[in-house]
VEXDREN-2710 file (C-alpha; in Angstrom, 1 decimal):
% VEXDREN-2710
k/r/px/py/pz
1/UNK/0.0/-0.3/0.0
2/UNK/1.2/3.6/-0.6
3/UNK/1.3/6.5/1.3
4/UNK/-1.4/9.0/1.5
5/UNK/-0.3/11.4/-1.7
6/UNK/1.8/8.9/-3.7
7/UNK/1.5/9.3/-7.7
8/UNK/-1.1/7.0/-9.5
9/UNK/0.9/4.2/-10.8
10/UNK/1.6/4.5/-14.8
11/UNK/0.0/8.1/-15.2
12/UNK/2.5/10.8/-14.5
13/UNK/3.7/9.8/-18.2
14/UNK/0.7/11.3/-19.6
15/UNK/0.7/14.4/-18.0
16/UNK/4.2/15.4/-18.4
17/UNK/4.6/14.3/-21.8
18/UNK/4.4/17.2/-24.4
19/UNK/3.5/17.6/-27.9
20/UNK/4.9/20.8/-30.9
21/UNK/2.6/21.6/-33.1
22/UNK/2.7/24.6/-36.1
23/UNK/-0.1/27.3/-36.0
24/UNK/1.0/29.5/-39.2
25/UNK/4.5/30.7/-38.6
26/UNK/4.0/30.1/-34.4
27/UNK/5.3/27.0/-33.0
28/UNK/3.7/26.1/-29.6
29/UNK/4.2/23.5/-26.6
30/UNK/1.2/21.6/-26.3
31/UNK/1.0/19.5/-22.9
32/UNK/-1.8/16.8/-22.7
33/UNK/-3.7/19.1/-20.0
34/UNK/-3.2/21.9/-22.7
35/UNK/-5.1/20.1/-25.0
36/UNK/-7.9/19.2/-22.9
37/UNK/-8.6/22.9/-21.9
38/UNK/-7.1/25.4/-23.8
39/UNK/-8.1/24.1/-27.6
40/UNK/-10.3/26.9/-28.4
41/UNK/-7.8/29.1/-27.0
42/UNK/-5.0/28.3/-28.9
43/UNK/-7.1/28.3/-32.3
44/UNK/-8.4/31.6/-31.6
45/UNK/-5.0/32.6/-30.8
46/UNK/-3.6/31.1/-34.5
47/UNK/-5.7/32.8/-35.9
48/UNK/-5.1/36.3/-34.5
49/UNK/-1.5/36.1/-35.2
50/UNK/-2.0/35.2/-38.6
51/UNK/-4.9/37.6/-39.5
52/UNK/-2.6/40.5/-41.2
53/UNK/-1.4/37.4/-44.3
54/UNK/-5.1/37.0/-44.9
55/UNK/-6.0/40.7/-44.6
56/UNK/-4.6/42.1/-48.3
57/UNK/-6.5/38.8/-49.8
58/UNK/-9.3/39.7/-52.2
59/UNK/-12.6/37.8/-53.1
60/UNK/-12.2/34.0/-52.9
61/UNK/-8.6/33.7/-54.7
62/UNK/-6.4/31.2/-52.0
63/UNK/-3.1/31.5/-52.8
64/UNK/-1.3/27.4/-52.5
65/UNK/0.5/28.5/-49.1
66/UNK/-2.6/29.4/-47.4
67/UNK/-4.4/26.4/-48.4
68/UNK/-1.6/24.1/-46.9
69/UNK/-2.5/26.3/-43.9
70/UNK/-5.4/26.2/-43.6
71/UNK/-6.1/22.0/-44.1
72/UNK/-3.4/22.3/-41.4
73/UNK/-5.4/24.3/-38.6
74/UNK/-8.6/22.0/-39.7
75/UNK/-6.6/19.0/-38.9
76/UNK/-5.2/20.5/-35.6
77/UNK/-8.1/21.2/-34.7
78/UNK/-9.9/17.6/-35.4
79/UNK/-6.8/16.2/-33.4
80/UNK/-7.4/18.6/-30.4
81/UNK/-11.6/17.5/-30.1
82/UNK/-10.0/13.8/-30.5
83/UNK/-8.1/14.0/-27.6
84/UNK/-10.6/16.1/-25.5
85/UNK/-12.7/13.1/-26.0
86/UNK/-9.7/11.1/-24.9
87/UNK/-9.4/12.3/-22.1
88/UNK/-12.9/13.0/-20.5
89/UNK/-13.1/9.1/-21.5
90/UNK/-10.6/8.6/-19.1
91/UNK/-11.5/10.2/-16.1
92/UNK/-14.6/9.1/-16.4
93/UNK/-13.5/5.4/-16.5
94/UNK/-11.2/6.4/-13.3
95/UNK/-14.4/7.0/-11.2
96/UNK/-16.0/4.0/-12.1
97/UNK/-13.2/1.6/-12.0
98/UNK/-13.1/-0.6/-8.3
99/UNK/-10.4/0.4/-6.0
100/UNK/-7.5/-1.2/-6.7
101/UNK/-3.7/-0.7/-5.8
102/UNK/-3.4/1.6/-8.3
103/UNK/-5.9/3.9/-7.5
104/UNK/-5.6/7.3/-6.2
105/UNK/-4.1/6.4/-1.7
106/UNK/-6.6/8.5/-0.1
107/UNK/-9.7/6.4/-1.9
108/UNK/-7.6/3.5/-0.7
109/UNK/-7.3/5.0/2.7
110/UNK/-10.7/6.0/3.4
111/UNK/-12.3/2.5/1.7
112/UNK/-9.9/0.2/4.3
113/UNK/-10.7/2.4/7.0
114/UNK/-14.7/2.1/6.1
115/UNK/-14.3/-2.0/6.4
116/UNK/-11.9/-2.0/9.5
117/UNK/-13.9/0.8/11.0
118/UNK/-12.8/0.3/15.2
119/UNK/-15.8/1.1/17.6
120/UNK/-16.4/4.2/18.9
121/UNK/-15.1/4.9/22.3
122/UNK/-17.9/5.4/25.0
123/UNK/-17.5/7.7/27.4
124/UNK/-19.7/8.8/30.6
125/UNK/-17.3/11.7/32.1
126/UNK/-15.9/13.4/29.0
127/UNK/-14.7/16.7/31.7
128/UNK/-13.5/14.7/34.0
129/UNK/-11.3/12.7/31.7
130/UNK/-10.4/15.9/30.4
131/UNK/-9.3/17.2/33.9
132/UNK/-7.7/14.1/34.6
133/UNK/-5.7/14.2/31.4
134/UNK/-4.4/18.0/32.4
135/UNK/-3.5/17.1/35.7
136/UNK/-1.6/14.3/34.9
137/UNK/0.3/16.0/32.2
138/UNK/0.6/18.9/34.8
139/UNK/2.6/16.4/37.6
140/UNK/4.2/14.4/35.0
141/UNK/7.6/16.2/36.2
142/UNK/6.9/16.6/39.6
143/UNK/7.5/14.2/42.6
144/UNK/5.1/11.6/43.0
145/UNK/4.2/11.3/46.7
146/UNK/5.1/8.2/48.5
147/UNK/2.0/7.5/50.4
148/UNK/1.1/6.1/47.3
149/UNK/3.0/2.7/48.0
150/UNK/2.3/2.7/51.8
151/UNK/0.0/1.6/54.4
152/UNK/-1.6/4.2/55.8
153/UNK/-2.7/2.0/58.9
154/UNK/0.6/3.0/61.2
155/UNK/0.7/0.3/63.2
156/UNK/0.3/-2.8/60.0
157/UNK/3.6/-3.4/60.6
158/UNK/3.5/-4.5/64.2
159/UNK/0.6/-7.7/63.6
160/UNK/2.3/-10.7/62.7
161/UNK/1.3/-14.4/60.9
162/UNK/0.5/-16.9/63.6
163/UNK/-2.3/-18.6/62.8
164/UNK/0.6/-21.7/61.9
165/UNK/0.7/-22.2/65.6
166/UNK/0.2/-26.2/66.6
167/UNK/-2.8/-27.7/68.6
168/UNK/-1.9/-30.7/70.1
169/UNK/-2.0/-33.8/68.0
170/UNK/-5.7/-35.4/68.2
171/UNK/-5.7/-38.8/69.2
172/UNK/-9.8/-39.4/69.6
173/UNK/-11.3/-41.6/67.4
174/UNK/-12.2/-39.6/64.1
175/UNK/-16.5/-40.2/63.5
176/UNK/-16.5/-41.0/60.2
177/UNK/-15.6/-39.5/56.9
178/UNK/-17.1/-36.0/55.0
179/UNK/-16.3/-35.0/51.8
180/UNK/-17.9/-31.9/49.6
181/UNK/-18.2/-31.1/45.6
182/UNK/-17.5/-27.5/45.7
183/UNK/-18.8/-25.5/43.0
184/UNK/-17.8/-21.7/41.6
185/UNK/-14.6/-20.8/40.1
186/UNK/-10.9/-20.4/42.2
187/UNK/-11.8/-18.0/44.9
188/UNK/-15.5/-19.9/46.0
189/UNK/-13.5/-23.3/46.0
190/UNK/-10.5/-22.0/48.0
191/UNK/-13.1/-20.2/50.9
192/UNK/-15.3/-24.1/50.3
193/UNK/-12.0/-26.2/51.4
194/UNK/-10.8/-24.4/54.4
195/UNK/-14.1/-23.6/56.0
196/UNK/-14.5/-28.1/55.3
197/UNK/-11.6/-27.9/57.3
198/UNK/-13.6/-26.3/59.6
199/UNK/-16.7/-28.8/59.4
200/UNK/-14.3/-31.6/59.9
201/UNK/-12.8/-30.4/63.2
202/UNK/-15.9/-29.5/64.6
203/UNK/-17.6/-33.0/64.0
204/UNK/-14.3/-34.6/64.7
205/UNK/-14.5/-36.4/61.4
206/UNK/-11.7/-37.2/58.6
207/UNK/-11.7/-34.8/55.4
208/UNK/-11.5/-36.8/51.9
209/UNK/-9.6/-34.0/49.6
210/UNK/-12.5/-31.8/48.2
211/UNK/-13.7/-32.6/44.5
212/UNK/-14.8/-29.6/42.4
213/UNK/-17.6/-29.3/40.5
214/UNK/-17.6/-28.4/36.5
215/UNK/-19.1/-25.6/35.5
216/UNK/-20.5/-24.8/31.9
217/UNK/-19.7/-20.7/33.3
218/UNK/-16.5/-21.7/34.1
219/UNK/-15.6/-24.3/31.4
220/UNK/-12.5/-26.1/33.9
221/UNK/-11.8/-29.6/35.3
222/UNK/-9.5/-28.9/37.2
223/UNK/-9.3/-31.0/40.6
224/UNK/-7.2/-29.7/44.0
225/UNK/-4.7/-31.5/42.8
226/UNK/-4.4/-29.7/39.5
227/UNK/-3.9/-26.6/41.2
228/UNK/-2.6/-27.4/45.1
229/UNK/-0.5/-29.3/46.9
230/UNK/-2.1/-32.0/48.4
231/UNK/0.8/-33.6/50.0
232/UNK/1.6/-30.6/51.5
233/UNK/-2.1/-29.5/52.1
234/UNK/-2.1/-32.8/54.7
235/UNK/1.3/-32.1/56.5
236/UNK/0.4/-28.9/57.5
237/UNK/-2.9/-30.0/58.9
238/UNK/-2.1/-33.1/59.8
239/UNK/-2.5/-32.1/63.8
240/UNK/-5.0/-30.3/63.3
241/UNK/-7.6/-32.8/61.1
242/UNK/-6.9/-36.3/59.3
243/UNK/-7.4/-36.1/55.7
244/UNK/-7.2/-38.6/53.0
245/UNK/-6.9/-38.3/49.5
246/UNK/-10.1/-41.2/48.4
247/UNK/-12.5/-42.5/50.5
248/UNK/-12.1/-46.5/51.5
249/UNK/-13.3/-49.0/49.1
250/UNK/-16.3/-49.8/51.7
251/UNK/-17.3/-46.8/52.0
252/UNK/-16.5/-45.2/48.6
253/UNK/-18.8/-48.3/47.1
254/UNK/-21.9/-46.7/48.9
255/UNK/-25.0/-44.7/47.4
256/UNK/-24.7/-41.5/49.8
257/UNK/-28.0/-40.0/48.4
258/UNK/-29.9/-43.4/49.3
259/UNK/-29.1/-43.9/52.6
260/UNK/-29.6/-39.9/53.1
261/UNK/-26.2/-39.0/53.5
262/UNK/-26.2/-36.4/51.0
263/UNK/-26.3/-32.8/52.6
264/UNK/-27.6/-29.5/50.2
265/UNK/-28.5/-26.0/50.7
266/UNK/-31.9/-27.1/51.1
267/UNK/-30.8/-29.3/54.2
268/UNK/-28.8/-26.9/56.0
269/UNK/-29.0/-23.4/55.6
270/UNK/-25.2/-21.8/54.6
271/UNK/-25.5/-19.4/57.8
272/UNK/-26.0/-22.3/59.7
273/UNK/-23.7/-22.4/63.1
274/UNK/-21.4/-24.8/65.0
275/UNK/-24.3/-25.8/67.1
276/UNK/-26.5/-26.7/63.6
277/UNK/-23.6/-29.0/62.7
278/UNK/-23.6/-31.0/65.6
279/UNK/-27.3/-31.4/66.0
280/UNK/-28.1/-31.9/62.3
281/UNK/-25.1/-33.8/60.8
282/UNK/-23.4/-35.6/63.5
283/UNK/-26.2/-38.2/63.8
284/UNK/-25.7/-38.8/59.7
285/UNK/-22.6/-39.6/60.6
286/UNK/-22.1/-41.8/63.2
287/UNK/-25.2/-43.1/61.7
288/UNK/-23.7/-44.0/58.0
289/UNK/-20.2/-43.4/58.7
290/UNK/-19.5/-40.6/55.9
291/UNK/-21.3/-37.2/54.9
292/UNK/-20.8/-36.3/51.8
293/UNK/-21.9/-31.6/51.1
294/UNK/-23.1/-31.3/47.6
295/UNK/-22.2/-28.0/46.0
296/UNK/-20.3/-26.8/49.4
297/UNK/-19.5/-22.6/49.5
298/UNK/-19.4/-20.7/51.8
299/UNK/-20.6/-22.8/55.0
300/UNK/-19.5/-22.3/58.6
301/UNK/-18.1/-18.5/57.9
302/UNK/-20.2/-16.6/59.9
303/UNK/-20.3/-15.4/63.2
304/UNK/-20.8/-16.3/65.8
305/UNK/-17.4/-18.8/65.6
306/UNK/-15.0/-20.3/68.5
307/UNK/-11.9/-19.1/68.5
308/UNK/-10.0/-22.3/67.7
309/UNK/-12.1/-22.7/64.5
310/UNK/-11.1/-19.2/63.3
311/UNK/-7.7/-19.7/63.9
312/UNK/-8.0/-23.1/61.6
313/UNK/-9.5/-21.5/59.0
314/UNK/-6.8/-19.2/59.0
315/UNK/-4.0/-21.6/58.7
316/UNK/-5.9/-23.2/55.7
317/UNK/-6.1/-20.3/53.8
318/UNK/-2.9/-18.5/54.5
319/UNK/-0.4/-21.7/55.2
320/UNK/-1.8/-24.9/54.4
321/UNK/-3.2/-23.8/50.5
322/UNK/0.3/-24.1/47.9
323/UNK/-0.3/-23.6/44.4
324/UNK/1.7/-27.0/42.5
325/UNK/4.9/-25.8/41.1
326/UNK/3.8/-25.3/37.7
327/UNK/1.5/-22.7/38.6
328/UNK/4.6/-21.1/41.3
329/UNK/7.2/-21.2/38.3
330/UNK/5.3/-19.3/35.7
331/UNK/4.0/-17.2/38.6
332/UNK/7.5/-16.6/39.4
333/UNK/8.3/-15.9/35.7
334/UNK/5.2/-13.8/35.3
335/UNK/6.0/-11.1/39.0
336/UNK/9.9/-11.1/37.4
337/UNK/9.0/-9.9/34.0
338/UNK/6.6/-7.4/35.4
339/UNK/9.3/-6.2/38.0
340/UNK/12.1/-6.2/34.9
341/UNK/14.1/-8.8/37.0
342/UNK/14.1/-6.9/40.2
343/UNK/15.6/-9.0/42.9
344/UNK/12.9/-10.0/45.7
345/UNK/12.7/-12.3/48.2
346/UNK/10.2/-10.5/50.6
347/UNK/7.2/-12.9/52.7
348/UNK/4.9/-12.3/49.8
349/UNK/6.8/-13.8/46.9
350/UNK/8.2/-16.7/49.6
351/UNK/4.5/-17.8/50.1
352/UNK/3.4/-17.5/46.8
353/UNK/5.8/-19.3/44.8
354/UNK/8.3/-20.4/47.0
355/UNK/12.0/-21.6/45.6
356/UNK/10.7/-20.2/42.1
357/UNK/11.3/-16.3/43.3
358/UNK/15.2/-16.6/43.2
359/UNK/16.6/-15.4/39.8
360/UNK/18.0/-18.5/38.1
361/UNK/17.7/-16.7/34.3
362/UNK/21.0/-15.1/34.5
363/UNK/19.2/-11.7/33.8
364/UNK/20.4/-8.4/35.9
365/UNK/17.8/-5.9/37.2
366/UNK/16.6/-3.2/35.5
367/UNK/17.4/0.1/36.8
368/UNK/15.0/2.6/37.7
369/UNK/11.6/2.0/39.8
370/UNK/9.9/-1.2/39.3
371/UNK/6.9/-0.9/41.0
372/UNK/3.8/-1.8/40.0
373/UNK/0.1/-1.7/41.2
374/UNK/-1.9/-4.7/40.1
375/UNK/-5.4/-4.1/39.4
376/UNK/-8.3/-6.6/39.1
377/UNK/-11.2/-4.7/36.6
378/UNK/-14.4/-6.5/37.4
379/UNK/-16.1/-5.8/34.1
380/UNK/-16.7/-9.1/32.6
381/UNK/-20.3/-9.7/30.6
382/UNK/-21.8/-12.0/33.2
383/UNK/-21.2/-9.2/35.9
384/UNK/-22.3/-6.3/33.9
385/UNK/-25.0/-8.1/32.8
386/UNK/-26.3/-9.3/36.2
387/UNK/-26.2/-5.7/37.5
388/UNK/-28.8/-4.8/35.6
389/UNK/-27.3/-1.8/35.4
390/UNK/-26.5/0.8/32.3
391/UNK/-22.9/2.1/31.3
392/UNK/-23.8/4.8/28.5
393/UNK/-23.5/2.2/25.5
394/UNK/-26.8/3.3/24.2
395/UNK/-29.9/0.7/23.0
396/UNK/-27.8/-1.5/21.7
397/UNK/-25.7/-2.2/24.9
398/UNK/-29.2/-2.6/26.6
399/UNK/-30.4/-5.5/23.9
400/UNK/-27.0/-7.1/24.2
401/UNK/-27.0/-7.1/27.7
402/UNK/-30.7/-8.2/28.1
403/UNK/-29.7/-11.3/24.8
404/UNK/-27.0/-12.8/27.4
405/UNK/-29.4/-12.4/30.8
406/UNK/-32.0/-14.7/28.3
407/UNK/-29.6/-17.1/27.8
408/UNK/-27.7/-17.4/30.8
409/UNK/-29.6/-16.3/33.6
410/UNK/-33.6/-17.1/33.3
411/UNK/-33.8/-18.0/36.4
412/UNK/-33.0/-14.9/37.6
413/UNK/-35.0/-12.8/34.8
414/UNK/-37.7/-14.8/36.1
415/UNK/-37.6/-13.3/39.7
416/UNK/-37.2/-10.3/38.2
417/UNK/-40.8/-10.4/37.2
418/UNK/-42.3/-11.0/40.5
419/UNK/-40.1/-8.3/42.4
420/UNK/-40.2/-4.7/42.4
421/UNK/-38.1/-3.2/39.9
422/UNK/-35.4/-0.8/40.8
423/UNK/-34.4/2.2/38.0
424/UNK/-30.5/1.9/36.6
425/UNK/-30.2/5.4/37.7
426/UNK/-30.8/4.3/41.7
427/UNK/-28.6/1.2/41.3
428/UNK/-26.0/3.7/39.9
429/UNK/-27.0/6.1/43.3
430/UNK/-26.8/2.9/45.8
431/UNK/-23.3/1.9/44.6
432/UNK/-24.8/-1.3/42.7
433/UNK/-23.1/-1.2/39.5
434/UNK/-19.4/-2.7/38.3
435/UNK/-16.9/0.6/38.0
436/UNK/-16.3/0.5/34.0
437/UNK/-12.4/1.4/33.3
438/UNK/-13.4/4.7/32.3
439/UNK/-14.2/5.4/36.2
440/UNK/-11.9/3.3/37.6
441/UNK/-8.9/5.3/35.4
442/UNK/-10.9/8.1/37.3
443/UNK/-10.4/7.3/40.7
444/UNK/-6.3/7.2/40.3
445/UNK/-6.3/9.8/38.8
446/UNK/-7.2/11.4/41.6
447/UNK/-5.4/9.4/43.9
448/UNK/-2.6/10.9/42.5
449/UNK/-0.9/8.2/40.7
450/UNK/1.1/9.6/37.9
451/UNK/0.5/8.5/34.3
452/UNK/3.4/6.6/33.9
453/UNK/2.5/4.0/36.1
454/UNK/3.0/0.7/35.5
455/UNK/-0.3/-1.3/35.6
456/UNK/-1.0/-5.2/36.0
457/UNK/-4.7/-5.3/34.6
458/UNK/-5.6/-8.9/36.5
459/UNK/-9.6/-10.4/34.9
460/UNK/-11.1/-12.1/31.9
461/UNK/-11.9/-9.9/29.0
462/UNK/-13.7/-7.0/29.5
463/UNK/-16.8/-5.8/28.2
464/UNK/-16.7/-4.0/25.5
465/UNK/-12.9/-4.2/24.6
466/UNK/-11.3/-1.3/23.1
467/UNK/-14.5/0.4/23.1
468/UNK/-14.1/0.6/27.0
469/UNK/-10.7/0.8/27.5
470/UNK/-9.6/3.8/25.0
471/UNK/-10.5/6.3/28.0
472/UNK/-8.2/4.3/30.8
473/UNK/-5.5/3.9/28.0
474/UNK/-5.8/6.9/27.6
475/UNK/-5.2/8.4/31.6
476/UNK/-2.2/4.9/31.7
477/UNK/-0.9/3.8/28.7
478/UNK/1.3/1.1/30.5
479/UNK/-0.4/-1.7/30.6
480/UNK/0.5/-5.3/30.6
481/UNK/-1.4/-8.9/31.3
482/UNK/-0.2/-12.0/31.8
483/UNK/-0.8/-12.6/27.8
484/UNK/1.4/-9.8/27.5
485/UNK/4.7/-11.3/29.5
486/UNK/4.2/-14.9/29.0
487/UNK/5.1/-16.2/25.3
488/UNK/2.4/-19.2/24.0
489/UNK/5.1/-21.5/25.2
490/UNK/4.6/-20.8/28.8
491/UNK/0.6/-20.4/28.5
492/UNK/-0.1/-23.5/26.7
493/UNK/-0.9/-25.5/29.9
494/UNK/-3.2/-22.8/31.5
495/UNK/-5.3/-21.9/28.2
496/UNK/-8.2/-24.7/28.9
497/UNK/-8.3/-24.0/32.9
498/UNK/-10.0/-20.7/33.3
499/UNK/-9.1/-21.7/37.2
500/UNK/-5.0/-22.4/36.7
501/UNK/-4.9/-18.7/34.7
502/UNK/-6.9/-17.2/37.6
503/UNK/-4.3/-18.5/40.2
504/UNK/-1.5/-16.2/37.8
505/UNK/-3.7/-13.6/38.1
506/UNK/-3.9/-14.2/42.3
507/UNK/0.4/-14.5/42.5
508/UNK/0.8/-11.0/40.4
509/UNK/-1.7/-9.1/42.2
510/UNK/-0.7/-10.4/45.9
511/UNK/3.1/-9.6/45.1
512/UNK/2.0/-5.9/43.7
513/UNK/3.8/-2.9/45.0
514/UNK/-0.2/-2.0/45.3
515/UNK/-3.4/-3.5/44.8
516/UNK/-6.8/-1.9/43.6
517/UNK/-10.2/-3.5/43.5
518/UNK/-13.1/-2.1/41.3
519/UNK/-15.7/-4.0/43.4
520/UNK/-15.3/-4.9/47.1
521/UNK/-17.8/-7.7/46.8
522/UNK/-15.4/-9.9/44.5
523/UNK/-14.2/-13.2/46.4
524/UNK/-11.0/-13.1/44.2
525/UNK/-10.2/-9.3/45.8
526/UNK/-11.5/-10.3/49.3
527/UNK/-8.5/-13.0/49.2
528/UNK/-5.9/-11.0/47.7
529/UNK/-6.5/-8.6/49.8
530/UNK/-6.4/-10.5/52.9
531/UNK/-2.9/-12.1/51.4
532/UNK/-1.5/-9.0/51.2
533/UNK/-2.8/-7.7/55.3
534/UNK/-1.3/-11.0/56.4
535/UNK/2.0/-10.9/54.7
536/UNK/2.5/-7.8/53.3
537/UNK/4.2/-7.0/56.9
538/UNK/2.3/-3.3/56.3
539/UNK/3.9/-2.6/52.9
540/UNK/1.2/-3.9/51.0
541/UNK/-1.6/-1.6/50.6
542/UNK/-4.7/-2.0/48.9
543/UNK/-7.4/0.3/47.5
544/UNK/-11.3/-0.3/48.0
545/UNK/-13.5/2.2/46.8
546/UNK/-16.7/2.9/48.2
547/UNK/-18.9/2.5/45.2
548/UNK/-21.4/4.6/46.8
549/UNK/-20.1/7.1/48.2
550/UNK/-17.9/7.1/44.3
551/UNK/-21.4/7.3/42.5
552/UNK/-22.4/10.6/44.6
553/UNK/-19.1/12.2/43.3
554/UNK/-19.7/11.1/39.6
555/UNK/-22.9/12.9/39.8
556/UNK/-21.1/16.2/39.6
557/UNK/-19.1/14.9/36.3
558/UNK/-20.6/18.4/34.7
559/UNK/-19.6/21.2/37.6
560/UNK/-17.2/19.3/40.3
561/UNK/-13.5/20.7/40.1
562/UNK/-10.6/18.6/39.9
563/UNK/-9.3/19.7/43.4
564/UNK/-12.2/19.0/45.0
565/UNK/-12.6/15.1/43.2
566/UNK/-9.2/14.5/44.0
567/UNK/-9.7/15.9/47.7
568/UNK/-12.8/13.1/47.6
569/UNK/-11.3/10.6/46.5
570/UNK/-8.3/10.6/48.8
571/UNK/-10.7/10.4/51.1
572/UNK/-12.9/7.5/50.3
573/UNK/-9.9/5.4/50.1
574/UNK/-7.8/6.4/52.9
575/UNK/-10.5/6.0/55.1
576/UNK/-11.1/2.4/53.9
577/UNK/-7.5/1.8/54.3
578/UNK/-8.0/2.7/57.7
579/UNK/-9.5/-0.4/58.9
580/UNK/-7.2/-1.6/61.8
581/UNK/-8.9/-4.6/63.4
582/UNK/-11.2/-7.0/62.0
583/UNK/-14.9/-6.2/63.5
584/UNK/-17.5/-8.7/64.5
585/UNK/-19.2/-10.1/61.1
586/UNK/-16.5/-9.3/58.6
587/UNK/-14.5/-12.1/57.1
588/UNK/-11.6/-13.7/58.0
589/UNK/-10.1/-13.9/55.2
590/UNK/-10.4/-10.5/54.1
591/UNK/-9.7/-9.2/57.6
592/UNK/-7.0/-11.1/59.2
593/UNK/-5.7/-8.7/61.5
594/UNK/-7.1/-9.9/64.4
595/UNK/-6.0/-12.1/67.3
596/UNK/-7.1/-15.4/65.9
597/UNK/-5.2/-15.3/63.0
598/UNK/-2.1/-12.8/63.9
599/UNK/-0.2/-11.6/67.0
600/UNK/0.4/-8.0/67.7
601/UNK/4.3/-8.0/68.6
602/UNK/5.0/-4.5/71.1
END
């Protein structure tokens, strides 16, 4: 393809050519273009110049020389009309000819751009985006505040992990076996595993390594041993509960549903207490020697819970669940490439990837800053559709999301028919809408992160892709994903396993200098932030926006000044970071800073 403005192939020779003709005694140089536009002028000029010759001629006498001149003039006139016709035909055919490589490059450019036209960017806050762009440009050469990369809770470094302490080894005979079938993805399954450990302790039962249910949503057949180290899990918890990899053959052959030993949500509410388990489940266990929890997830996770049970849940989550070497190794490569091979030996890295964190690839540490911010941008189509919110995409967006709901959430739509509806506007005001990439970028700009900030983007496919990410890329162009940093060969073992891919994101986010979430209700974000609190030694801040307060700020898009926007965003984030100790009812996986999980050193 030629550059715009390049000459047409094979046509310049036509326009550069010239013809010499005689009119009377004059010699004229005529170009092809002149032939078209000035034929009449040339004829009249020739006649005008030769007029004195004919002035003395009387009557009808014509000399031999003059006859030759007149014949030549008429011959030239015919030639000019012929050339005129040829050029008219030529230009008409050019306009009718299909666009090819020899056509004018500007025509080609228009044609190609029409075919490959990208979706238009979707913005909800154009004014704020312009203010943010100007603010980031002004800060380009100013010193960035170091507070952005620090945990503001001044006593954070005093809290140390201590849930790994051992109980006295239990010698009481087991009451039987419990096994669970956990649903959901990586994060839901992780919570289910640790809650199952707690239930096994309550019932004095032997736990079978949990099984993971296959889901059409996650499309991942991975089992426990594909993600976590089984032997390590068994060994770390051996002083607390007994764990086996399989049921004994005689029990494995039983039809647990037929004998009434299968427990579902209908049999036992997820809010069931320790007392409920002892009253409902223990008799079945003693009678049949086995109980199967089907679809087990967030159980025995609600206060009040005895101290020793909470400590065991912490020990399971923060100590017993280690990723398999395959995940650890590629996770360590991912971290090193994000940091440009800066050597790091933090407690976070050690517990995430173990021995693989050591730099064995012979790379030298890069010069300059290697800090990075990890962002979990929870804006996949399933969450966007389920929220019932609107995101500035107009009628096309509404139709697309409704079609997705009808295909994937038919029961959800059925329930909506029997309940009072809330308008998308009110949903946004209540903070129930996922943050868009545009909103996430504005929050980072409001906090003061410079445009050059290195950002690792975790998560699945962003709904709207380029049309949604354009605003984010405009403010923060230095974005990378695991797909950018890992080769096809390195990613190949994980491509068909969404939970294992999520494990790589977990490692990159937990190890980041700063972790930012957009949805505080996300199980992934909760587990990552809790892991950072537990092992971060006060040097692993997490940014957690309050979506209700943020929605109120964004409603003033048309009038709010940038200084006011910055102040309110910074205040909102700071208040969420100042949560010192876990309060009653909060998840111990997200807020492990409590006596059951951590010890405060003075």
